[in-house]
mmCIF file of the N, C-alpha and C atoms, coordinates in Angstrom:
data_MODEL
# 
_entry.id   MODEL 
# 
loop_
_atom_site.group_PDB 
_atom_site.id 
_atom_site.type_symbol 
_atom_site.label_atom_id 
_atom_site.label_alt_id 
_atom_site.label_comp_id 
_atom_site.label_asym_id 
_atom_site.label_entity_id 
_atom_site.label_seq_id 
_atom_site.pdbx_PDB_ins_code 
_atom_site.Cartn_x 
_atom_site.Cartn_y 
_atom_site.Cartn_z 
_atom_site.occupancy 
_atom_site.B_iso_or_equiv 
_atom_site.pdbx_formal_charge 
_atom_site.auth_seq_id 
_atom_site.auth_comp_id 
_atom_site.auth_asym_id 
_atom_site.auth_atom_id 
_atom_site.pdbx_PDB_model_num 
ATOM 1   N N  . UNK A 1 1  ? 125.930 89.575  112.987 1.00 0.00 ? 1  UNK A N  1 
ATOM 2   C CA . UNK A 1 1  ? 126.053 89.126  111.616 1.00 0.00 ? 1  UNK A CA 1 
ATOM 3   C C  . UNK A 1 1  ? 124.792 88.376  111.217 1.00 0.00 ? 1  UNK A C  1 
ATOM 4   N N  . UNK A 1 2  ? 124.217 88.754  110.101 1.00 0.00 ? 2  UNK A N  1 
ATOM 5   C CA . UNK A 1 2  ? 123.027 88.077  109.619 1.00 0.00 ? 2  UNK A CA 1 
ATOM 6   C C  . UNK A 1 2  ? 123.408 87.035  108.585 1.00 0.00 ? 2  UNK A C  1 
ATOM 7   N N  . UNK A 1 3  ? 122.718 85.880  108.636 1.00 0.00 ? 3  UNK A N  1 
ATOM 8   C CA . UNK A 1 3  ? 122.967 84.780  107.728 1.00 0.00 ? 3  UNK A CA 1 
ATOM 9   C C  . UNK A 1 3  ? 121.644 84.315  107.154 1.00 0.00 ? 3  UNK A C  1 
ATOM 10  N N  . UNK A 1 4  ? 121.668 83.889  105.918 1.00 0.00 ? 4  UNK A N  1 
ATOM 11  C CA . UNK A 1 4  ? 120.461 83.404  105.260 1.00 0.00 ? 4  UNK A CA 1 
ATOM 12  C C  . UNK A 1 4  ? 120.106 82.015  105.773 1.00 0.00 ? 4  UNK A C  1 
ATOM 13  N N  . UNK A 1 5  ? 118.793 81.779  105.953 1.00 0.00 ? 5  UNK A N  1 
ATOM 14  C CA . UNK A 1 5  ? 118.295 80.486  106.415 1.00 0.00 ? 5  UNK A CA 1 
ATOM 15  C C  . UNK A 1 5  ? 117.200 80.038  105.464 1.00 0.00 ? 5  UNK A C  1 
ATOM 16  N N  . UNK A 1 6  ? 117.282 78.809  104.990 1.00 0.00 ? 6  UNK A N  1 
ATOM 17  C CA . UNK A 1 6  ? 116.259 78.263  104.098 1.00 0.00 ? 6  UNK A CA 1 
ATOM 18  C C  . UNK A 1 6  ? 115.409 77.280  104.882 1.00 0.00 ? 6  UNK A C  1 
ATOM 19  N N  . UNK A 1 7  ? 114.101 77.457  104.819 1.00 0.00 ? 7  UNK A N  1 
ATOM 20  C CA . UNK A 1 7  ? 113.167 76.572  105.500 1.00 0.00 ? 7  UNK A CA 1 
ATOM 21  C C  . UNK A 1 7  ? 112.256 75.910  104.477 1.00 0.00 ? 7  UNK A C  1 
ATOM 22  N N  . UNK A 1 8  ? 111.922 74.659  104.707 1.00 0.00 ? 8  UNK A N  1 
ATOM 23  C CA . UNK A 1 8  ? 110.995 73.950  103.831 1.00 0.00 ? 8  UNK A CA 1 
ATOM 24  C C  . UNK A 1 8  ? 109.778 73.566  104.668 1.00 0.00 ? 8  UNK A C  1 
ATOM 25  N N  . UNK A 1 9  ? 108.593 73.962  104.160 1.00 0.00 ? 9  UNK A N  1 
ATOM 26  C CA . UNK A 1 9  ? 107.358 73.607  104.847 1.00 0.00 ? 9  UNK A CA 1 
ATOM 27  C C  . UNK A 1 9  ? 106.199 73.692  103.880 1.00 0.00 ? 9  UNK A C  1 
ATOM 28  N N  . UNK A 1 10 ? 105.047 73.263  104.337 1.00 0.00 ? 10 UNK A N  1 
ATOM 29  C CA . UNK A 1 10 ? 103.842 73.245  103.528 1.00 0.00 ? 10 UNK A CA 1 
ATOM 30  C C  . UNK A 1 10 ? 103.543 74.643  102.971 1.00 0.00 ? 10 UNK A C  1 
ATOM 31  N N  . UNK A 1 11 ? 103.161 74.691  101.707 1.00 0.00 ? 11 UNK A N  1 
ATOM 32  C CA . UNK A 1 11 ? 102.892 75.961  101.029 1.00 0.00 ? 11 UNK A CA 1 
ATOM 33  C C  . UNK A 1 11 ? 101.775 76.750  101.714 1.00 0.00 ? 11 UNK A C  1 
ATOM 34  N N  . UNK A 1 12 ? 100.765 76.057  102.231 1.00 0.00 ? 12 UNK A N  1 
ATOM 35  C CA . UNK A 1 12 ? 99.655  76.739  102.914 1.00 0.00 ? 12 UNK A CA 1 
ATOM 36  C C  . UNK A 1 12 ? 100.119 77.447  104.179 1.00 0.00 ? 12 UNK A C  1 
ATOM 37  N N  . UNK A 1 13 ? 101.047 76.825  104.886 1.00 0.00 ? 13 UNK A N  1 
ATOM 38  C CA . UNK A 1 13 ? 101.596 77.445  106.096 1.00 0.00 ? 13 UNK A CA 1 
ATOM 39  C C  . UNK A 1 13 ? 102.353 78.718  105.724 1.00 0.00 ? 13 UNK A C  1 
ATOM 40  N N  . UNK A 1 14 ? 103.118 78.649  104.652 1.00 0.00 ? 14 UNK A N  1 
ATOM 41  C CA . UNK A 1 14 ? 103.900 79.805  104.216 1.00 0.00 ? 14 UNK A CA 1 
ATOM 42  C C  . UNK A 1 14 ? 102.979 80.967  103.842 1.00 0.00 ? 14 UNK A C  1 
ATOM 43  N N  . UNK A 1 15 ? 101.923 80.676  103.072 1.00 0.00 ? 15 UNK A N  1 
ATOM 44  C CA . UNK A 1 15 ? 100.984 81.738  102.668 1.00 0.00 ? 15 UNK A CA 1 
ATOM 45  C C  . UNK A 1 15 ? 100.294 82.351  103.882 1.00 0.00 ? 15 UNK A C  1 
ATOM 46  N N  . UNK A 1 16 ? 99.881  81.509  104.818 1.00 0.00 ? 16 UNK A N  1 
ATOM 47  C CA . UNK A 1 16 ? 99.217  82.019  106.026 1.00 0.00 ? 16 UNK A CA 1 
ATOM 48  C C  . UNK A 1 16 ? 100.174 82.860  106.863 1.00 0.00 ? 16 UNK A C  1 
ATOM 49  N N  . UNK A 1 17 ? 101.417 82.423  106.964 1.00 0.00 ? 17 UNK A N  1 
ATOM 50  C CA . UNK A 1 17 ? 102.419 83.164  107.741 1.00 0.00 ? 17 UNK A CA 1 
ATOM 51  C C  . UNK A 1 17 ? 102.731 84.506  107.084 1.00 0.00 ? 17 UNK A C  1 
ATOM 52  N N  . UNK A 1 18 ? 102.828 84.534  105.755 1.00 0.00 ? 18 UNK A N  1 
ATOM 53  C CA . UNK A 1 18 ? 103.074 85.794  105.056 1.00 0.00 ? 18 UNK A CA 1 
ATOM 54  C C  . UNK A 1 18 ? 101.907 86.755  105.246 1.00 0.00 ? 18 UNK A C  1 
ATOM 55  N N  . UNK A 1 19 ? 100.696 86.229  105.194 1.00 0.00 ? 19 UNK A N  1 
ATOM 56  C CA . UNK A 1 19 ? 99.512  87.064  105.404 1.00 0.00 ? 19 UNK A CA 1 
ATOM 57  C C  . UNK A 1 19 ? 99.516  87.644  106.814 1.00 0.00 ? 19 UNK A C  1 
ATOM 58  N N  . UNK A 1 20 ? 99.846  86.813  107.787 1.00 0.00 ? 20 UNK A N  1 
ATOM 59  C CA . UNK A 1 20 ? 99.914  87.274  109.177 1.00 0.00 ? 20 UNK A CA 1 
ATOM 60  C C  . UNK A 1 20 ? 100.987 88.349  109.352 1.00 0.00 ? 20 UNK A C  1 
ATOM 61  N N  . UNK A 1 21 ? 102.145 88.126  108.769 1.00 0.00 ? 21 UNK A N  1 
ATOM 62  C CA . UNK A 1 21 ? 103.241 89.108  108.870 1.00 0.00 ? 21 UNK A CA 1 
ATOM 63  C C  . UNK A 1 21 ? 102.820 90.436  108.239 1.00 0.00 ? 21 UNK A C  1 
ATOM 64  N N  . UNK A 1 22 ? 102.163 90.363  107.092 1.00 0.00 ? 22 UNK A N  1 
ATOM 65  C CA . UNK A 1 22 ? 101.710 91.583  106.414 1.00 0.00 ? 22 UNK A CA 1 
ATOM 66  C C  . UNK A 1 22 ? 100.704 92.341  107.283 1.00 0.00 ? 22 UNK A C  1 
ATOM 67  N N  . UNK A 1 23 ? 99.795  91.612  107.922 1.00 0.00 ? 23 UNK A N  1 
ATOM 68  C CA . UNK A 1 23 ? 98.805  92.235  108.806 1.00 0.00 ? 23 UNK A CA 1 
ATOM 69  C C  . UNK A 1 23 ? 99.469  92.890  110.011 1.00 0.00 ? 23 UNK A C  1 
ATOM 70  N N  . UNK A 1 24 ? 100.598 92.342  110.443 1.00 0.00 ? 24 UNK A N  1 
ATOM 71  C CA . UNK A 1 24 ? 101.323 92.888  111.585 1.00 0.00 ? 24 UNK A CA 1 
ATOM 72  C C  . UNK A 1 24 ? 102.272 94.005  111.180 1.00 0.00 ? 24 UNK A C  1 
ATOM 73  N N  . UNK A 1 25 ? 102.384 94.249  109.873 1.00 0.00 ? 25 UNK A N  1 
ATOM 74  C CA . UNK A 1 25 ? 103.264 95.313  109.403 1.00 0.00 ? 25 UNK A CA 1 
ATOM 75  C C  . UNK A 1 25 ? 104.729 94.954  109.516 1.00 0.00 ? 25 UNK A C  1 
ATOM 76  N N  . UNK A 1 26 ? 105.048 93.690  109.318 1.00 0.00 ? 26 UNK A N  1 
ATOM 77  C CA . UNK A 1 26 ? 106.429 93.248  109.426 1.00 0.00 ? 26 UNK A CA 1 
ATOM 78  C C  . UNK A 1 26 ? 106.714 92.235  108.326 1.00 0.00 ? 26 UNK A C  1 
ATOM 79  N N  . UNK A 1 27 ? 107.940 91.796  108.220 1.00 0.00 ? 27 UNK A N  1 
ATOM 80  C CA . UNK A 1 27 ? 108.294 90.783  107.221 1.00 0.00 ? 27 UNK A CA 1 
ATOM 81  C C  . UNK A 1 27 ? 108.231 89.402  107.869 1.00 0.00 ? 27 UNK A C  1 
ATOM 82  N N  . UNK A 1 28 ? 108.117 88.402  107.025 1.00 0.00 ? 28 UNK A N  1 
ATOM 83  C CA . UNK A 1 28 ? 108.105 87.032  107.527 1.00 0.00 ? 28 UNK A CA 1 
ATOM 84  C C  . UNK A 1 28 ? 109.451 86.700  108.176 1.00 0.00 ? 28 UNK A C  1 
ATOM 85  N N  . UNK A 1 29 ? 110.534 87.188  107.605 1.00 0.00 ? 29 UNK A N  1 
ATOM 86  C CA . UNK A 1 29 ? 111.858 86.952  108.192 1.00 0.00 ? 29 UNK A CA 1 
ATOM 87  C C  . UNK A 1 29 ? 111.936 87.513  109.605 1.00 0.00 ? 29 UNK A C  1 
ATOM 88  N N  . UNK A 1 30 ? 111.438 88.746  109.788 1.00 0.00 ? 30 UNK A N  1 
ATOM 89  C CA . UNK A 1 30 ? 111.457 89.380  111.112 1.00 0.00 ? 30 UNK A CA 1 
ATOM 90  C C  . UNK A 1 30 ? 110.573 88.608  112.076 1.00 0.00 ? 30 UNK A C  1 
ATOM 91  N N  . UNK A 1 31 ? 109.410 88.182  111.607 1.00 0.00 ? 31 UNK A N  1 
ATOM 92  C CA . UNK A 1 31 ? 108.484 87.430  112.443 1.00 0.00 ? 31 UNK A CA 1 
ATOM 93  C C  . UNK A 1 31 ? 109.128 86.130  112.941 1.00 0.00 ? 31 UNK A C  1 
ATOM 94  N N  . UNK A 1 32 ? 109.766 85.422  112.036 1.00 0.00 ? 32 UNK A N  1 
ATOM 95  C CA . UNK A 1 32 ? 110.422 84.156  112.400 1.00 0.00 ? 32 UNK A CA 1 
ATOM 96  C C  . UNK A 1 32 ? 111.627 84.415  113.302 1.00 0.00 ? 32 UNK A C  1 
ATOM 97  N N  . UNK A 1 33 ? 112.410 85.441  112.999 1.00 0.00 ? 33 UNK A N  1 
ATOM 98  C CA . UNK A 1 33 ? 113.570 85.767  113.835 1.00 0.00 ? 33 UNK A CA 1 
ATOM 99  C C  . UNK A 1 33 ? 113.127 86.122  115.253 1.00 0.00 ? 33 UNK A C  1 
ATOM 100 N N  . UNK A 1 34 ? 112.046 86.904  115.373 1.00 0.00 ? 34 UNK A N  1 
ATOM 101 C CA . UNK A 1 34 ? 111.530 87.262  116.696 1.00 0.00 ? 34 UNK A CA 1 
ATOM 102 C C  . UNK A 1 34 ? 111.074 86.027  117.454 1.00 0.00 ? 34 UNK A C  1 
ATOM 103 N N  . UNK A 1 35 ? 110.400 85.115  116.753 1.00 0.00 ? 35 UNK A N  1 
ATOM 104 C CA . UNK A 1 35 ? 109.935 83.887  117.401 1.00 0.00 ? 35 UNK A CA 1 
ATOM 105 C C  . UNK A 1 35 ? 111.112 83.026  117.869 1.00 0.00 ? 35 UNK A C  1 
ATOM 106 N N  . UNK A 1 36 ? 112.094 82.865  117.017 1.00 0.00 ? 36 UNK A N  1 
ATOM 107 C CA . UNK A 1 36 ? 113.257 82.052  117.396 1.00 0.00 ? 36 UNK A CA 1 
ATOM 108 C C  . UNK A 1 36 ? 114.016 82.685  118.555 1.00 0.00 ? 36 UNK A C  1 
ATOM 109 N N  . UNK A 1 37 ? 114.082 84.002  118.567 1.00 0.00 ? 37 UNK A N  1 
ATOM 110 C CA . UNK A 1 37 ? 114.729 84.696  119.677 1.00 0.00 ? 37 UNK A CA 1 
ATOM 111 C C  . UNK A 1 37 ? 113.942 84.472  120.967 1.00 0.00 ? 37 UNK A C  1 
ATOM 112 N N  . UNK A 1 38 ? 112.620 84.505  120.862 1.00 0.00 ? 38 UNK A N  1 
ATOM 113 C CA . UNK A 1 38 ? 111.768 84.300  122.024 1.00 0.00 ? 38 UNK A CA 1 
ATOM 114 C C  . UNK A 1 38 ? 111.954 82.900  122.607 1.00 0.00 ? 38 UNK A C  1 
ATOM 115 N N  . UNK A 1 39 ? 111.931 81.875  121.766 1.00 0.00 ? 39 UNK A N  1 
ATOM 116 C CA . UNK A 1 39 ? 112.042 80.514  122.290 1.00 0.00 ? 39 UNK A CA 1 
ATOM 117 C C  . UNK A 1 39 ? 113.462 80.166  122.726 1.00 0.00 ? 39 UNK A C  1 
ATOM 118 N N  . UNK A 1 40 ? 114.444 80.946  122.248 1.00 0.00 ? 40 UNK A N  1 
ATOM 119 C CA . UNK A 1 40 ? 115.819 80.686  122.673 1.00 0.00 ? 40 UNK A CA 1 
ATOM 120 C C  . UNK A 1 40 ? 116.107 81.308  124.038 1.00 0.00 ? 40 UNK A C  1 
ATOM 121 N N  . UNK A 1 41 ? 115.152 82.105  124.527 1.00 0.00 ? 41 UNK A N  1 
ATOM 122 C CA . UNK A 1 41 ? 115.312 82.728  125.832 1.00 0.00 ? 41 UNK A CA 1 
ATOM 123 C C  . UNK A 1 41 ? 116.046 84.045  125.790 1.00 0.00 ? 41 UNK A C  1 
ATOM 124 N N  . UNK A 1 42 ? 116.454 84.474  124.609 1.00 0.00 ? 42 UNK A N  1 
ATOM 125 C CA . UNK A 1 42 ? 117.163 85.743  124.482 1.00 0.00 ? 42 UNK A CA 1 
ATOM 126 C C  . UNK A 1 42 ? 116.170 86.839  124.151 1.00 0.00 ? 42 UNK A C  1 
ATOM 127 N N  . UNK A 1 43 ? 116.264 87.925  124.839 1.00 0.00 ? 43 UNK A N  1 
ATOM 128 C CA . UNK A 1 43 ? 115.382 89.072  124.630 1.00 0.00 ? 43 UNK A CA 1 
ATOM 129 C C  . UNK A 1 43 ? 116.139 90.172  123.891 1.00 0.00 ? 43 UNK A C  1 
ATOM 130 N N  . UNK A 1 44 ? 115.399 90.959  123.133 1.00 0.00 ? 44 UNK A N  1 
ATOM 131 C CA . UNK A 1 44 ? 115.999 92.102  122.458 1.00 0.00 ? 44 UNK A CA 1 
ATOM 132 C C  . UNK A 1 44 ? 116.359 93.153  123.494 1.00 0.00 ? 44 UNK A C  1 
ATOM 133 N N  . UNK A 1 45 ? 117.508 93.739  123.345 1.00 0.00 ? 45 UNK A N  1 
ATOM 134 C CA . UNK A 1 45 ? 117.918 94.825  124.226 1.00 0.00 ? 45 UNK A CA 1 
ATOM 135 C C  . UNK A 1 45 ? 117.405 96.133  123.630 1.00 0.00 ? 45 UNK A C  1 
ATOM 136 N N  . UNK A 1 46 ? 117.324 97.180  124.425 1.00 0.00 ? 46 UNK A N  1 
ATOM 137 C CA . UNK A 1 46 ? 116.874 98.452  123.864 1.00 0.00 ? 46 UNK A CA 1 
ATOM 138 C C  . UNK A 1 46 ? 117.703 98.899  122.655 1.00 0.00 ? 46 UNK A C  1 
ATOM 139 N N  . UNK A 1 47 ? 118.965 98.550  122.629 1.00 0.00 ? 47 UNK A N  1 
ATOM 140 C CA . UNK A 1 47 ? 119.826 98.951  121.513 1.00 0.00 ? 47 UNK A CA 1 
ATOM 141 C C  . UNK A 1 47 ? 119.496 98.176  120.238 1.00 0.00 ? 47 UNK A C  1 
ATOM 142 N N  . UNK A 1 48 ? 119.019 96.924  120.373 1.00 0.00 ? 48 UNK A N  1 
ATOM 143 C CA . UNK A 1 48 ? 118.730 96.104  119.195 1.00 0.00 ? 48 UNK A CA 1 
ATOM 144 C C  . UNK A 1 48 ? 117.256 96.028  118.864 1.00 0.00 ? 48 UNK A C  1 
ATOM 145 N N  . UNK A 1 49 ? 116.392 96.537  119.744 1.00 0.00 ? 49 UNK A N  1 
ATOM 146 C CA . UNK A 1 49 ? 114.955 96.470  119.515 1.00 0.00 ? 49 UNK A CA 1 
ATOM 147 C C  . UNK A 1 49 ? 114.550 97.411  118.393 1.00 0.00 ? 49 UNK A C  1 
ATOM 148 N N  . UNK A 1 50 ? 113.840 96.887  117.400 1.00 0.00 ? 50 UNK A N  1 
ATOM 149 C CA . UNK A 1 50 ? 113.324 97.701  116.308 1.00 0.00 ? 50 UNK A CA 1 
ATOM 150 C C  . UNK A 1 50 ? 111.809 97.525  116.292 1.00 0.00 ? 50 UNK A C  1 
ATOM 151 N N  . UNK A 1 51 ? 111.054 98.569  116.607 1.00 0.00 ? 51 UNK A N  1 
ATOM 152 C CA . UNK A 1 51 ? 109.597 98.429  116.647 1.00 0.00 ? 51 UNK A CA 1 
ATOM 153 C C  . UNK A 1 51 ? 109.008 98.211  115.257 1.00 0.00 ? 51 UNK A C  1 
ATOM 154 N N  . UNK A 1 52 ? 107.865 97.536  115.225 1.00 0.00 ? 52 UNK A N  1 
ATOM 155 C CA . UNK A 1 52 ? 107.152 97.360  113.967 1.00 0.00 ? 52 UNK A CA 1 
ATOM 156 C C  . UNK A 1 52 ? 106.652 98.720  113.510 1.00 0.00 ? 52 UNK A C  1 
ATOM 157 N N  . UNK A 1 53 ? 106.297 98.860  112.235 1.00 0.00 ? 53 UNK A N  1 
ATOM 158 C CA . UNK A 1 53 ? 105.798 100.153 111.760 1.00 0.00 ? 53 UNK A CA 1 
ATOM 159 C C  . UNK A 1 53 ? 104.591 100.671 112.550 1.00 0.00 ? 53 UNK A C  1 
ATOM 160 N N  . UNK A 1 54 ? 103.701 99.781  112.931 1.00 0.00 ? 54 UNK A N  1 
ATOM 161 C CA . UNK A 1 54 ? 102.523 100.202 113.697 1.00 0.00 ? 54 UNK A CA 1 
ATOM 162 C C  . UNK A 1 54 ? 102.943 100.730 115.062 1.00 0.00 ? 54 UNK A C  1 
ATOM 163 N N  . UNK A 1 55 ? 103.823 100.028 115.747 1.00 0.00 ? 55 UNK A N  1 
ATOM 164 C CA . UNK A 1 55 ? 104.293 100.469 117.054 1.00 0.00 ? 55 UNK A CA 1 
ATOM 165 C C  . UNK A 1 55 ? 105.042 101.792 116.944 1.00 0.00 ? 55 UNK A C  1 
ATOM 166 N N  . UNK A 1 56 ? 105.858 101.915 115.918 1.00 0.00 ? 56 UNK A N  1 
ATOM 167 C CA . UNK A 1 56 ? 106.608 103.163 115.721 1.00 0.00 ? 56 UNK A CA 1 
ATOM 168 C C  . UNK A 1 56 ? 105.648 104.333 115.500 1.00 0.00 ? 56 UNK A C  1 
ATOM 169 N N  . UNK A 1 57 ? 104.537 104.061 114.817 1.00 0.00 ? 57 UNK A N  1 
ATOM 170 C CA . UNK A 1 57 ? 103.566 105.116 114.525 1.00 0.00 ? 57 UNK A CA 1 
ATOM 171 C C  . UNK A 1 57 ? 102.862 105.606 115.785 1.00 0.00 ? 57 UNK A C  1 
ATOM 172 N N  . UNK A 1 58 ? 102.572 104.702 116.721 1.00 0.00 ? 58 UNK A N  1 
ATOM 173 C CA . UNK A 1 58 ? 101.816 105.109 117.908 1.00 0.00 ? 58 UNK A CA 1 
ATOM 174 C C  . UNK A 1 58 ? 102.698 105.440 119.103 1.00 0.00 ? 58 UNK A C  1 
ATOM 175 N N  . UNK A 1 59 ? 103.988 105.238 118.975 1.00 0.00 ? 59 UNK A N  1 
ATOM 176 C CA . UNK A 1 59 ? 104.890 105.543 120.072 1.00 0.00 ? 59 UNK A CA 1 
ATOM 177 C C  . UNK A 1 59 ? 104.808 107.020 120.429 1.00 0.00 ? 59 UNK A C  1 
ATOM 178 N N  . UNK A 1 60 ? 104.648 107.297 121.716 1.00 0.00 ? 60 UNK A N  1 
ATOM 179 C CA . UNK A 1 60 ? 104.586 108.667 122.185 1.00 0.00 ? 60 UNK A CA 1 
ATOM 180 C C  . UNK A 1 60 ? 103.183 109.226 122.281 1.00 0.00 ? 60 UNK A C  1 
ATOM 181 N N  . UNK A 1 61 ? 102.166 108.433 121.922 1.00 0.00 ? 61 UNK A N  1 
ATOM 182 C CA . UNK A 1 61 ? 100.787 108.906 121.981 1.00 0.00 ? 61 UNK A CA 1 
ATOM 183 C C  . UNK A 1 61 ? 100.384 109.210 123.421 1.00 0.00 ? 61 UNK A C  1 
ATOM 184 N N  . UNK A 1 62 ? 100.779 108.353 124.337 1.00 0.00 ? 62 UNK A N  1 
ATOM 185 C CA . UNK A 1 62 ? 100.493 108.572 125.758 1.00 0.00 ? 62 UNK A CA 1 
ATOM 186 C C  . UNK A 1 62 ? 101.740 109.080 126.457 1.00 0.00 ? 62 UNK A C  1 
ATOM 187 N N  . UNK A 1 63 ? 101.556 110.023 127.324 1.00 0.00 ? 63 UNK A N  1 
ATOM 188 C CA . UNK A 1 63 ? 102.710 110.513 128.068 1.00 0.00 ? 63 UNK A CA 1 
ATOM 189 C C  . UNK A 1 63 ? 103.033 109.546 129.198 1.00 0.00 ? 63 UNK A C  1 
ATOM 190 N N  . UNK A 1 64 ? 104.272 109.527 129.622 1.00 0.00 ? 64 UNK A N  1 
ATOM 191 C CA . UNK A 1 64 ? 104.693 108.636 130.692 1.00 0.00 ? 64 UNK A CA 1 
ATOM 192 C C  . UNK A 1 64 ? 104.068 109.021 132.030 1.00 0.00 ? 64 UNK A C  1 
ATOM 193 N N  . UNK A 1 65 ? 103.631 110.254 132.144 1.00 0.00 ? 65 UNK A N  1 
ATOM 194 C CA . UNK A 1 65 ? 103.059 110.722 133.404 1.00 0.00 ? 65 UNK A CA 1 
ATOM 195 C C  . UNK A 1 65 ? 101.535 110.615 133.430 1.00 0.00 ? 65 UNK A C  1 
ATOM 196 N N  . UNK A 1 66 ? 100.961 109.929 132.430 1.00 0.00 ? 66 UNK A N  1 
ATOM 197 C CA . UNK A 1 66 ? 99.507  109.777 132.393 1.00 0.00 ? 66 UNK A CA 1 
ATOM 198 C C  . UNK A 1 66 ? 99.011  109.051 133.636 1.00 0.00 ? 66 UNK A C  1 
ATOM 199 N N  . UNK A 1 67 ? 97.941  109.546 134.196 1.00 0.00 ? 67 UNK A N  1 
ATOM 200 C CA . UNK A 1 67 ? 97.327  108.930 135.361 1.00 0.00 ? 67 UNK A CA 1 
ATOM 201 C C  . UNK A 1 67 ? 96.440  107.779 134.896 1.00 0.00 ? 67 UNK A C  1 
ATOM 202 N N  . UNK A 1 68 ? 96.782  106.539 135.276 1.00 0.00 ? 68 UNK A N  1 
ATOM 203 C CA . UNK A 1 68 ? 96.040  105.372 134.810 1.00 0.00 ? 68 UNK A CA 1 
ATOM 204 C C  . UNK A 1 68 ? 94.567  105.434 135.192 1.00 0.00 ? 68 UNK A C  1 
ATOM 205 N N  . UNK A 1 69 ? 94.288  105.870 136.406 1.00 0.00 ? 69 UNK A N  1 
ATOM 206 C CA . UNK A 1 69 ? 92.903  105.944 136.852 1.00 0.00 ? 69 UNK A CA 1 
ATOM 207 C C  . UNK A 1 69 ? 92.139  106.962 136.008 1.00 0.00 ? 69 UNK A C  1 
ATOM 208 N N  . UNK A 1 70 ? 92.762  108.099 135.720 1.00 0.00 ? 70 UNK A N  1 
ATOM 209 C CA . UNK A 1 70 ? 92.127  109.125 134.904 1.00 0.00 ? 70 UNK A CA 1 
ATOM 210 C C  . UNK A 1 70 ? 91.874  108.597 133.487 1.00 0.00 ? 70 UNK A C  1 
ATOM 211 N N  . UNK A 1 71 ? 92.833  107.887 132.917 1.00 0.00 ? 71 UNK A N  1 
ATOM 212 C CA . UNK A 1 71 ? 92.655  107.316 131.590 1.00 0.00 ? 71 UNK A CA 1 
ATOM 213 C C  . UNK A 1 71 ? 91.511  106.316 131.583 1.00 0.00 ? 71 UNK A C  1 
ATOM 214 N N  . UNK A 1 72 ? 91.411  105.501 132.612 1.00 0.00 ? 72 UNK A N  1 
ATOM 215 C CA . UNK A 1 72 ? 90.338  104.518 132.717 1.00 0.00 ? 72 UNK A CA 1 
ATOM 216 C C  . UNK A 1 72 ? 88.986  105.220 132.798 1.00 0.00 ? 72 UNK A C  1 
ATOM 217 N N  . UNK A 1 73 ? 88.907  106.282 133.587 1.00 0.00 ? 73 UNK A N  1 
ATOM 218 C CA . UNK A 1 73 ? 87.653  107.030 133.712 1.00 0.00 ? 73 UNK A CA 1 
ATOM 219 C C  . UNK A 1 73 ? 87.265  107.680 132.385 1.00 0.00 ? 73 UNK A C  1 
ATOM 220 N N  . UNK A 1 74 ? 88.242  108.233 131.684 1.00 0.00 ? 74 UNK A N  1 
ATOM 221 C CA . UNK A 1 74 ? 87.968  108.846 130.393 1.00 0.00 ? 74 UNK A CA 1 
ATOM 222 C C  . UNK A 1 74 ? 87.476  107.810 129.390 1.00 0.00 ? 74 UNK A C  1 
ATOM 223 N N  . UNK A 1 75 ? 88.073  106.635 129.402 1.00 0.00 ? 75 UNK A N  1 
ATOM 224 C CA . UNK A 1 75 ? 87.650  105.569 128.489 1.00 0.00 ? 75 UNK A CA 1 
ATOM 225 C C  . UNK A 1 75 ? 86.242  105.100 128.841 1.00 0.00 ? 75 UNK A C  1 
ATOM 226 N N  . UNK A 1 76 ? 85.960  104.965 130.110 1.00 0.00 ? 76 UNK A N  1 
ATOM 227 C CA . UNK A 1 76 ? 84.627  104.560 130.568 1.00 0.00 ? 76 UNK A CA 1 
ATOM 228 C C  . UNK A 1 76 ? 83.589  105.584 130.104 1.00 0.00 ? 76 UNK A C  1 
ATOM 229 N N  . UNK A 1 77 ? 83.913  106.844 130.240 1.00 0.00 ? 77 UNK A N  1 
ATOM 230 C CA . UNK A 1 77 ? 83.019  107.925 129.812 1.00 0.00 ? 77 UNK A CA 1 
ATOM 231 C C  . UNK A 1 77 ? 82.807  107.860 128.296 1.00 0.00 ? 77 UNK A C  1 
ATOM 232 N N  . UNK A 1 78 ? 83.866  107.624 127.562 1.00 0.00 ? 78 UNK A N  1 
ATOM 233 C CA . UNK A 1 78 ? 83.777  107.503 126.103 1.00 0.00 ? 78 UNK A CA 1 
ATOM 234 C C  . UNK A 1 78 ? 82.833  106.369 125.712 1.00 0.00 ? 78 UNK A C  1 
ATOM 235 N N  . UNK A 1 79 ? 82.971  105.225 126.366 1.00 0.00 ? 79 UNK A N  1 
ATOM 236 C CA . UNK A 1 79 ? 82.119  104.074 126.047 1.00 0.00 ? 79 UNK A CA 1 
ATOM 237 C C  . UNK A 1 79 ? 80.650  104.368 126.376 1.00 0.00 ? 79 UNK A C  1 
ATOM 238 N N  . UNK A 1 80 ? 80.404  105.039 127.500 1.00 0.00 ? 80 UNK A N  1 
ATOM 239 C CA . UNK A 1 80 ? 79.043  105.387 127.869 1.00 0.00 ? 80 UNK A CA 1 
ATOM 240 C C  . UNK A 1 80 ? 78.418  106.299 126.808 1.00 0.00 ? 80 UNK A C  1 
ATOM 241 N N  . UNK A 1 81 ? 79.174  107.296 126.357 1.00 0.00 ? 81 UNK A N  1 
ATOM 242 C CA . UNK A 1 81 ? 78.654  108.215 125.345 1.00 0.00 ? 81 UNK A CA 1 
ATOM 243 C C  . UNK A 1 81 ? 78.434  107.505 124.016 1.00 0.00 ? 81 UNK A C  1 
ATOM 244 N N  . UNK A 1 82 ? 79.285  106.559 123.706 1.00 0.00 ? 82 UNK A N  1 
ATOM 245 C CA . UNK A 1 82 ? 79.187  105.863 122.426 1.00 0.00 ? 82 UNK A CA 1 
ATOM 246 C C  . UNK A 1 82 ? 78.005  104.902 122.392 1.00 0.00 ? 82 UNK A C  1 
ATOM 247 N N  . UNK A 1 83 ? 77.759  104.185 123.483 1.00 0.00 ? 83 UNK A N  1 
ATOM 248 C CA . UNK A 1 83 ? 76.758  103.128 123.465 1.00 0.00 ? 83 UNK A CA 1 
ATOM 249 C C  . UNK A 1 83 ? 75.461  103.456 124.187 1.00 0.00 ? 83 UNK A C  1 
ATOM 250 N N  . UNK A 1 84 ? 75.375  104.577 124.857 1.00 0.00 ? 84 UNK A N  1 
ATOM 251 C CA . UNK A 1 84 ? 74.124  104.941 125.547 1.00 0.00 ? 84 UNK A CA 1 
ATOM 252 C C  . UNK A 1 84 ? 73.420  106.067 124.865 1.00 0.00 ? 84 UNK A C  1 
# 
């Protein structure tokens, strides 16, 4: 069950928090709820976990069977080509 919560704080903090939430692709309510859940020691279960829009967009980009060493070598090669 969701319930409304009213918070009072400095206007500058609110603007900065809203800007941060927007940059993260989430709402300020979700950001605060996630933080309160984190400090309460309760973790989201797979059934209740809702990824942010950015995470949802990149989910599945890497396969679960990807070889970490191979990925590291490919990234190293990419950096060499980019900067050398």
